[in-house]
FIGUBA-542197 format. One line per 8 residues: number of its first residue (from 1); for each residue y, x, z of C-alpha. Coordinates in nm, 4 decimals. Each point is the difference from the previous one (the first is absolute). Layout:
BEGIN
NUM> Y X Z; ...;
// end
This chain:
BEGIN
1> 0.4175 1.4402 -0.9715; 0.3683 0.0309 -0.0941; 0.0738 -0.3134 0.2016; -0.1771 0.1344 0.3063; 0.1667 0.3406 -0.0268; 0.3425 -0.1596 -0.0351; -0.0559 -0.2121 0.3066; -0.1187 0.3007 0.1960;
9> 0.3082 0.2035 -0.0850; 0.2308 -0.2923 0.0766; -0.1879 -0.0733 0.3226; 0.0188 0.3520 0.1304; 0.3648 0.0435 -0.0850; 0.0888 -0.3089 0.1978; -0.2094 0.0737 0.3044; 0.1731 0.3294 0.0673;
17> 0.3159 -0.1939 0.0826; -0.1523 -0.1943 0.2883; 0.1129 0.2521 0.2589; 0.2359 0.0125 0.2939; 0.1206 0.2136 0.2813; -0.0647 -0.0892 0.3616; 0.2919 -0.2423 -0.0234; -0.0839 -0.3115 -0.2002;
25> 0.1640 -0.0247 -0.3403; 0.0477 -0.3141 -0.2021; -0.1290 -0.1127 -0.3374; 0.2541 -0.1785 -0.2174; -0.0982 -0.2931 -0.2178; 0.1395 0.0203 -0.3504; 0.0417 -0.2789 -0.2530; -0.0048 0.1268 -0.3577;
33> -0.0182 -0.1451 -0.3482; -0.1753 0.2479 -0.0267; 0.0717 0.3557 0.1242; -0.1380 0.3343 -0.1143; -0.2049 0.1777 0.2638; 0.2529 0.2845 0.0109; 0.2966 -0.2316 0.0533; 0.1184 0.0211 0.3611;
41> 0.3409 -0.1606 -0.0471; -0.0910 -0.3635 0.0635; 0.1251 -0.1571 0.3207; -0.2379 -0.1413 0.2582; -0.0325 -0.3787 0.0190; -0.0485 -0.2386 0.2908; -0.1668 -0.2942 -0.1786; -0.2339 -0.0627 -0.2926;
49> -0.1550 -0.3006 -0.1766; -0.3612 0.0626 -0.0984; 0.0399 -0.2537 -0.2787; 0.2771 0.1989 -0.1695; -0.0357 0.2177 -0.3080; 0.1279 0.3104 0.1795; -0.2134 0.2929 0.1116; -0.0272 0.0863 0.3675;
57> -0.0222 0.3598 0.1197; -0.0075 0.1929 0.3249; 0.2176 0.3098 0.0190; -0.1607 0.2496 0.2368; 0.1933 0.2673 0.1862; -0.1108 0.3641 0.0096; -0.1555 0.1505 0.3137; -0.3014 0.2009 0.0988;
65> -0.2942 0.0261 -0.2373; -0.3271 -0.1777 0.0632; -0.1736 0.3189 0.1111; 0.2755 0.0637 0.2550; -0.0213 -0.3529 0.1372; -0.3795 0.0277 0.0288; 0.0372 0.3300 0.1863; 0.2237 -0.1738 0.2538;
73> -0.2510 -0.2822 0.0361; -0.3089 0.2212 0.0340; 0.1069 0.3617 0.0682; -0.3571 0.1226 0.0580; -0.1202 -0.1176 -0.3417; 0.0401 0.2457 -0.2859; 0.2310 -0.0912 -0.2847; -0.2916 -0.0142 -0.2435;
81> -0.1986 -0.2378 0.2215; 0.2982 -0.2183 0.0831; 0.0778 -0.0590 -0.3665; -0.3570 -0.1176 -0.0546; 0.0099 -0.2508 0.2852; 0.3622 -0.1131 0.0257; 0.2714 -0.1707 -0.1986; 0.2702 -0.2651 0.0351;
89> -0.0279 -0.3530 0.1300; 0.2173 -0.2864 -0.1261; 0.0643 -0.3011 0.2207; 0.1554 -0.3262 -0.1193; 0.1617 -0.2300 0.2570; 0.1505 -0.3436 -0.0616; 0.2529 -0.1166 0.2582; -0.1260 0.2740 0.2291;
97> -0.3678 -0.0999 -0.0234; -0.2506 0.2446 -0.1477; -0.1727 -0.1657 -0.2959; -0.1469 0.2873 -0.2034; -0.0648 0.3718 0.0348; -0.1578 0.2560 -0.2287; -0.1136 0.3587 0.0589; 0.0306 0.2049 -0.3177;
105> -0.3186 0.1851 -0.0906; 0.0122 0.3719 0.0935; -0.1324 0.1152 -0.3368; 0.2683 -0.1731 -0.2025; 0.2668 0.2711 0.0154; 0.0064 0.3321 -0.1828; 0.0300 0.3025 0.2280; 0.3381 0.1145 -0.1306;
113> 0.1452 -0.3433 0.0632; -0.1123 0.0018 0.3627; 0.2198 0.2963 0.0832; 0.3124 -0.0914 -0.1998; 0.2392 -0.2902 0.0545; 0.2411 -0.1453 -0.2538; 0.2317 -0.3017 0.0085; -0.1402 -0.2796 -0.2109;
121> 0.0230 -0.3739 -0.0618; -0.3387 -0.1711 0.0207; -0.0537 -0.3179 -0.2015; -0.1501 -0.2981 0.1848; 0.0735 -0.2811 -0.2450; 0.0506 0.0407 -0.3742; -0.0465 -0.2171 -0.3052; -0.0304 0.3023 -0.2288;
129> -0.2330 0.2234 0.2030; -0.3604 -0.0473 0.1039; -0.2859 0.1960 0.1528; 0.2149 0.2122 0.2304; -0.1416 0.0547 0.3468; 0.3161 -0.1379 0.1613; -0.0078 -0.3196 -0.2074; -0.3698 -0.0427 0.0778;
137> 0.0731 0.0443 0.3709; 0.2746 -0.2621 -0.0218; -0.2345 -0.2367 -0.1834; -0.2669 0.0453 0.2683; 0.2600 -0.0754 0.2658; 0.1112 -0.3112 -0.1891; -0.3544 -0.1247 -0.0542; -0.0839 0.0536 0.3666;
145> 0.3177 -0.1483 0.1480; 0.3166 -0.0049 -0.2051; -0.0885 -0.2761 -0.2456; -0.0481 -0.2475 0.2835; 0.2773 0.1223 0.2294; 0.2983 0.0480 -0.2307; 0.1951 -0.3050 -0.1131; 0.3537 -0.1206 -0.0764;
153> 0.1218 0.0728 0.3549; 0.0720 0.3690 0.0655; -0.2512 0.1958 0.2038; 0.0478 0.3552 0.1154; -0.2473 0.2430 -0.1543; -0.0342 0.3314 0.1808; -0.1894 0.2960 -0.1451; -0.1074 0.2783 0.2352;
161> -0.1586 0.3341 -0.0864; -0.2138 0.2072 0.2359; -0.2346 0.2966 -0.0337; -0.3651 -0.0274 0.1018; -0.2886 0.2447 0.0307; -0.3704 -0.0248 0.0810; -0.0594 0.2763 0.2546; -0.3099 -0.1221 0.1806;
169> 0.1908 -0.3239 0.0412; 0.2825 -0.1464 -0.2062; 0.3436 0.1058 0.1238; 0.3309 -0.1489 -0.1134; 0.3522 0.1368 0.0226; 0.2941 -0.2085 0.1190; 0.1853 -0.1866 -0.2722; 0.1661 0.2644 -0.2181;
177> 0.1780 -0.2164 -0.2564; 0.1107 -0.3629 0.0136; 0.2030 -0.2440 -0.2062; 0.0659 -0.3740 0.0095; 0.1180 -0.2461 -0.2612; 0.0441 -0.3774 -0.0196; -0.2527 -0.1376 -0.2487; -0.0135 -0.3369 -0.1703;
185> -0.2435 -0.1338 -0.2558; 0.1867 -0.2402 -0.2241; -0.1939 -0.0518 -0.3206; 0.1080 -0.1658 -0.3259; -0.0688 -0.3704 -0.0440; -0.3225 -0.0779 -0.1872; -0.0944 -0.3250 -0.1693; -0.2236 -0.1759 0.2530;
193> -0.2233 -0.1239 -0.2798; -0.1050 0.3609 -0.0627; -0.1071 0.0445 0.3603; -0.2459 -0.2869 0.0268; -0.3722 0.0508 -0.0729; -0.0388 0.0262 -0.3763; -0.1771 -0.2785 -0.1840; -0.3365 0.1136 -0.1357;
201> 0.0001 -0.0361 -0.3764; -0.2933 -0.1398 -0.1951; -0.2637 0.2348 -0.1367; -0.0587 0.2108 0.3106; -0.3775 -0.0364 -0.0337; -0.0225 -0.0987 0.3680; -0.0329 -0.3397 0.1644; 0.3139 -0.0728 0.2017;
209> 0.0053 -0.0250 0.3777; 0.1188 -0.3425 0.1122; 0.0249 0.0522 0.3770; 0.3182 0.0624 0.1975; 0.1595 0.3293 0.0947; 0.3299 0.1046 0.1576; 0.2398 -0.0004 -0.2940; 0.2893 0.1111 0.2233;
217> -0.1787 0.3272 0.0786; -0.0663 0.0655 -0.3675; 0.3644 -0.0783 -0.0786; 0.1026 0.2514 0.2680; -0.2353 0.2554 -0.1564; 0.1366 -0.0620 -0.3488; 0.3519 0.0403 0.1354; -0.0765 0.3444 0.1391;
225> -0.1698 0.1069 -0.3229; 0.2826 -0.1233 -0.2230; 0.2631 0.1550 0.2273; -0.1989 0.3274 -0.0058; -0.0582 0.0007 0.3746; -0.3600 0.0372 -0.1121; 0.0353 0.2430 -0.2867; -0.1576 0.0067 -0.3455;
233> -0.2460 -0.2837 0.0529; -0.1154 -0.1253 -0.3396; -0.2542 -0.2711 0.0756; -0.1719 -0.1850 0.2821; -0.3159 -0.2033 -0.0623; -0.1879 -0.1971 0.2657; -0.3413 -0.1604 -0.0536; -0.1275 -0.2237 0.2803;
241> -0.3533 -0.1413 -0.0047; -0.0343 0.1060 -0.3619; 0.3150 -0.1833 -0.1108; 0.3368 0.1353 -0.1044; 0.2592 -0.0693 0.2697; 0.2857 0.2357 -0.0917; 0.0936 0.1850 -0.3175; 0.3395 0.1673 0.0426;
249> 0.1694 0.2510 -0.2326; 0.3105 0.2094 0.0609; 0.2115 0.2739 -0.1574; -0.0511 -0.1233 -0.3583; -0.3780 -0.0082 0.0393; -0.2118 -0.2867 -0.1341; -0.3585 -0.1187 -0.0272; -0.0495 0.2036 -0.3176;
257> 0.1001 0.3342 0.1536; -0.2572 0.2708 0.0617; 0.0644 0.1631 0.3369; -0.0732 0.3616 0.0841; -0.1732 -0.0260 0.3399; -0.0676 0.3721 0.0305; -0.2932 0.0475 0.2388; -0.0835 -0.3695 0.0301;
265> -0.2221 0.0680 -0.2985; -0.2146 0.2418 0.2013; -0.1726 -0.3125 0.1334; -0.0932 -0.0899 -0.3581; -0.1610 0.3439 -0.0295; -0.2202 -0.0712 0.2994; -0.0908 -0.3384 -0.1442; -0.1086 0.1460 -0.3332;
273> -0.2070 0.2651 0.1760; -0.1875 -0.2664 0.1939; -0.0648 -0.1936 -0.3193; -0.1220 0.3130 -0.1797; -0.2443 0.0711 0.2839; -0.1270 -0.3589 -0.0124; -0.0477 0.0267 -0.3784; -0.2041 0.3190 0.0391;
281> 0.2418 0.2496 -0.1554; 0.0300 0.1777 0.3343; -0.2700 0.0209 0.2673; 0.2120 -0.0574 0.3096; 0.3194 0.0990 0.1766; -0.2036 0.2705 0.1746; -0.0247 0.2058 -0.3198; 0.1647 0.3405 0.0180;
289> 0.2436 0.1807 -0.2282; -0.2610 0.2608 -0.0819; -0.1936 -0.2701 -0.1865; 0.2880 -0.0499 -0.2468; 0.1662 0.3407 -0.0386; -0.1118 0.3597 -0.0227; 0.2317 0.1136 0.2753; -0.0821 0.3664 -0.0605;
297> 0.2351 -0.0295 -0.2987; 0.2947 -0.0855 0.2250; 0.1934 0.1984 0.2580; -0.1085 0.0189 0.3637; -0.3624 -0.1133 -0.0530; -0.1793 -0.0798 0.3242; -0.2794 -0.2065 0.1475; 0.2625 -0.2138 0.1731;
305> 0.1558 -0.0887 -0.3348; -0.3424 -0.0690 -0.1525; -0.0710 -0.2406 0.2860; 0.3115 -0.2137 -0.0307; -0.1361 -0.3534 -0.0353; 0.1507 -0.2829 -0.1996; 0.0420 -0.1868 0.3290; 0.2114 0.2879 0.1318;
313> 0.2396 -0.0506 -0.2905; -0.0089 -0.3777 0.0464; 0.1024 0.0357 0.3645; 0.2513 0.2865 -0.0457; -0.2113 0.2215 0.2241; -0.1204 0.2864 -0.2184; 0.0511 0.3578 0.1204; 0.2140 0.0961 -0.3022;
321> 0.3203 0.1791 0.0925; 0.2017 -0.2894 -0.1310; 0.2455 -0.2259 0.1784; 0.2677 -0.1913 -0.1892; 0.2005 -0.0434 0.3198; 0.0451 0.3766 0.0499; 0.2182 0.1619 -0.2645; -0.1484 0.3441 0.0693;
329> -0.3556 -0.1240 -0.0590; -0.1603 0.1627 -0.3084; -0.1528 -0.3343 -0.0976; 0.3177 -0.2043 0.0344; 0.0158 -0.2329 -0.3008; 0.3420 0.1354 -0.0993; -0.1711 0.3308 -0.0769; -0.2500 -0.1771 -0.2263;
337> 0.2359 -0.1864 -0.2334; 0.1484 0.3052 -0.1776; -0.3488 0.1317 -0.0849; -0.1789 -0.0620 -0.3284; -0.3336 -0.0980 0.1559; -0.0142 -0.2073 0.3181; -0.3762 0.0410 0.0389; 0.0258 0.3768 -0.0104;
345> 0.2893 -0.0107 0.2456; -0.2060 -0.1983 0.2506; -0.3233 0.1957 -0.0355; 0.1839 0.3344 0.0187; 0.1352 -0.0856 0.3450; -0.1273 0.1880 0.3058; -0.1694 -0.1782 0.2876; 0.1536 -0.0096 0.3483;
353> -0.1920 0.2305 0.2318; 0.0379 -0.2173 0.3105; -0.0650 -0.3344 -0.1688; -0.3345 -0.1678 -0.0670; -0.0706 -0.2513 -0.2740; 0.0225 -0.3572 0.1226; 0.1542 0.0840 0.3371; 0.3798 -0.0009 -0.0375;
361> 0.2331 -0.2251 -0.2020; 0.2726 0.1497 -0.2179; 0.1587 -0.1632 -0.3022; -0.1301 0.1683 -0.3151; 0.0827 -0.1544 -0.3381; -0.1824 0.2692 -0.1983; -0.3247 -0.1184 0.1588; 0.0372 -0.3514 -0.1393;
369> 0.0747 0.1531 -0.3397; -0.3384 0.1793 0.0211; -0.1710 -0.3337 0.0633; 0.1486 -0.1288 -0.3246; -0.1111 0.3073 -0.1920; -0.3544 -0.0321 0.1352; -0.0160 -0.3641 -0.1074; 0.1443 0.0795 -0.3413;
377> -0.2695 0.2687 -0.0511; -0.2939 -0.2083 0.1155; 0.0738 -0.3515 -0.1342; -0.0886 -0.0443 -0.3699; 0.3178 -0.0649 -0.1943; 0.2163 0.1303 0.2818; 0.1833 -0.1513 0.2961; 0.2742 -0.1844 -0.1866;
385> -0.2343 -0.2116 -0.2113; -0.2206 -0.0651 0.3027; 0.2952 -0.1145 0.2128; 0.1162 -0.2349 -0.2734; -0.3409 -0.1558 -0.0531; -0.1177 -0.0215 0.3599; 0.3196 -0.0578 0.1994; 0.3166 -0.0794 -0.1927;
393> -0.1374 -0.2416 -0.2597; -0.1912 -0.2105 0.2560; 0.3161 -0.0161 0.2152; 0.2030 -0.1118 -0.3005; 0.2168 0.3120 0.0093; 0.1042 0.0528 -0.3608; 0.3147 0.2073 0.0479; -0.0107 0.3367 0.1756;
401> 0.0917 0.3657 -0.0375; -0.1958 0.2921 0.1400; 0.1726 0.3129 0.1167; -0.1560 0.2892 -0.1938; -0.1231 0.3505 0.0668; 0.1121 0.2799 -0.2370; -0.3246 -0.0670 -0.1895; 0.0957 -0.3646 -0.0516;
409> -0.2617 -0.1315 0.2420; 0.0736 -0.2742 0.2570; 0.1599 0.1565 0.3060; -0.1713 -0.1562 0.2989; 0.2348 0.1454 0.2608; 0.2690 -0.2613 -0.0605; 0.2318 -0.1712 -0.2445; -0.2209 -0.2750 -0.1454;
417> 0.2660 -0.2511 -0.1069; -0.0752 -0.3709 0.0252; 0.1879 -0.3278 0.0351; 0.0652 -0.1236 0.3523; -0.2363 -0.2962 -0.0417; -0.2763 0.2357 -0.1148; 0.0345 0.2140 0.3130; -0.0495 -0.3255 0.1893;
425> -0.3235 -0.0617 -0.1927; -0.1305 0.3345 0.1197; 0.0857 -0.0845 0.3587; -0.1656 -0.3392 -0.0303; -0.3105 0.1643 -0.1470; -0.0411 0.2078 0.3156; 0.0888 -0.2870 0.2320; -0.2896 -0.1954 -0.1551;
433> -0.2399 0.2942 0.0398; -0.0022 0.0951 -0.3683; -0.0200 -0.3494 -0.1496; 0.2426 -0.1258 -0.2640; -0.0461 -0.3525 -0.1356; -0.3610 -0.0151 0.1230; -0.0872 0.3341 -0.1612; -0.0985 0.2966 0.2192;
441> 0.2034 0.2762 -0.1637; -0.0143 0.2509 0.2853; -0.3146 0.0242 0.2140; 0.0528 -0.1686 0.3376; -0.1577 0.3038 0.1656; 0.2675 0.2230 -0.1538; 0.2829 -0.2239 0.1228; -0.1549 0.0080 0.3478;
449> -0.0269 0.3796 -0.0141; 0.3576 0.0309 -0.1226; 0.1335 -0.2044 0.2916; -0.1342 0.2166 0.2809; 0.1869 0.2144 0.2522; -0.1307 0.3264 -0.1436; 0.2917 0.2334 0.0746; 0.2619 -0.0183 0.2754;
457> 0.3526 0.0357 -0.1343; 0.2574 0.2351 0.1565; 0.1885 -0.1213 0.3070; 0.3214 -0.0586 -0.1959; -0.1707 -0.2840 -0.1917; -0.2534 -0.1670 0.2309; -0.2982 -0.1405 -0.1825; -0.3075 0.0943 -0.1988;
465> -0.1101 0.0916 -0.3507; -0.2975 -0.1288 -0.1975; -0.0987 0.0573 -0.3650; 0.3544 0.0585 -0.1361; 0.1303 -0.2940 0.2029; 0.2291 0.0170 0.3020; -0.0363 -0.2071 0.3154; 0.2425 -0.1112 0.2705;
473> 0.0806 -0.2984 0.2175; 0.3050 -0.2242 0.0262; 0.1011 -0.2111 0.2986; 0.1362 -0.3436 -0.0940; 0.0851 -0.2592 0.2648; -0.2202 0.1796 0.2486; -0.2970 0.0119 -0.2382; -0.1469 0.3253 -0.1323;
481> -0.0772 -0.0082 -0.3736; -0.1963 0.2756 -0.1724; 0.1056 0.1016 -0.3503; -0.1790 0.2138 -0.2543; 0.2456 0.1175 -0.2583; 0.0749 0.2168 -0.2992; 0.3153 0.2084 0.0299; 0.2185 0.1968 -0.2386;
489> 0.3217 0.2024 -0.0042; 0.3117 -0.2141 -0.0126; -0.1358 -0.2675 0.2335; -0.2613 -0.1487 -0.2332; -0.2678 -0.2006 0.1827; -0.2960 -0.2326 -0.0390; -0.0677 -0.1464 0.3468; -0.3320 -0.1801 0.0558;
497> -0.0477 -0.2188 0.3094; -0.3592 -0.1215 0.0100; 0.0420 -0.1987 0.3221; 0.2735 -0.2263 -0.1372; -0.0979 0.0077 -0.3709; 0.3253 0.1603 -0.1139; 0.1010 0.2579 -0.2624; 0.3539 0.1385 -0.0179;
505> 0.1267 0.2255 -0.2788; 0.3263 0.1926 0.0221; 0.1179 0.2018 -0.2989; 0.2885 0.2374 0.0672; 0.1635 0.3056 -0.1517; 0.1482 0.1720 0.3055; -0.1845 0.3141 -0.1121; 0.0377 0.3142 0.2043;
513> 0.1658 -0.1742 0.2942; -0.1314 0.0235 0.3528; 0.0876 -0.3602 0.0845; -0.1926 -0.1724 -0.2788; -0.3293 -0.0601 0.1824; 0.1677 -0.1171 0.3191; 0.2172 -0.2300 -0.2079; -0.3051 -0.1617 -0.1596;
521> -0.1660 -0.0476 0.3393; 0.3161 -0.1644 0.1351; 0.0137 -0.2388 -0.2951; -0.3571 -0.0979 0.0773; 0.0221 -0.0115 0.3785; 0.3422 -0.1591 0.0500; 0.0114 -0.2403 -0.2925; -0.3119 -0.0651 -0.2057;
529> -0.2640 -0.0290 0.2724; 0.2100 -0.2201 0.2316; 0.1016 -0.2139 -0.2983; -0.3477 -0.0657 -0.1341; -0.1691 -0.0328 0.3392; 0.2377 -0.2793 0.1061;
// end
């Protein structure tokens, strides 16, 4: 929570400076090594090398506050309403061509910072800072356009700032602030031997793929990872037709490392639930919470809470007032971690009045934690022993670490650490409909149920959701490929392509960044899929 609070304060302090009078004012680029946020003495610069070790800032001039600019844009909208529906837009142009734009979310700024303006330098690039909204915005811009467009020859980068508001329709102001700078991207020389696809060492436990693939594309991918164009990527594993094609490690990672995949391990929770139902420890996914807990002993008891089904928790569609993507949500996972009892936290939550169980998707980690607690209560010997005997041992997974609840129980909301090759085993298990080495570990019917379009995802991430698996499509060389995948904070992925018999694992530690998932998708879509489908 301290990290989030710090970012919020920093975010709001910066935003108040994006103001201007009716006459456009300029933003100066600053080049520091590094500069304190209160330092306003540095001179503006006209050129910058992205490959340098210097920080890059924008110095923003003082003008009208956000609330004043919104009043000019929509004079009939009250100040309170305008601040809930408006904010600033950033536009990035390269050689005069628009390549990326971003509307800042209206709820991101504290009220007092929307009515006050202060001069400030805003960091865009820094080797010593991370997680700041401005750095994340820059990284999203680079992943979308900058990585491919900037090179040794100078190109003019222009940043423009506008105000926007949703007042029946979206309205934008003229450009209020603008600055240009010549950018180059000259990176240090790297030993070419380090950039080529890494030789797969003996003892992987997999047969090796002997077909061809586009090694130049993989070399280009490795180059971007090593140069940190793609940030904090630790491993990439590709299994094609059941055989190991790529096993790549970066940033001091190796085959022996256990990776924290965060919510990737939610898919393991769904798997274990299906196995427990098949083995008779649970009746079905239609069972309700009232069958496992005396909810009268918890806060906000109700028939709606009693009737939450296991399948509602599997599909992130229960009516609990819990949404990890909304900081103000009572059931946000960040509110759970400081408590001494995660089960009590979840079952004490109120239910949303206008939401019905099974009808609306919202990401709810506490619900997957309840699934783990239910399994631990109902399976003789507990969940951990069951998972070892029924899943991990048959898969040959002999090194792992569970995240733990305050009671020391396996935490099934995320953080099950495995080796990269073992995540690939899990993906291959689902690709083969629950079979591993001729043994049916997971019922085929459960795999089929898991890979259904059960919930429609929000419009900002087109796709579907099944039993703790995500779904989306990728377009490669004009062909649409459907992927089922596990996904976790930091850009951790297990992609499963049934149609082409392919499993791709990406382990990353870009935790808390807003570019991590898009980065992983780009690695897959621009490099791995074209390379292996050659």
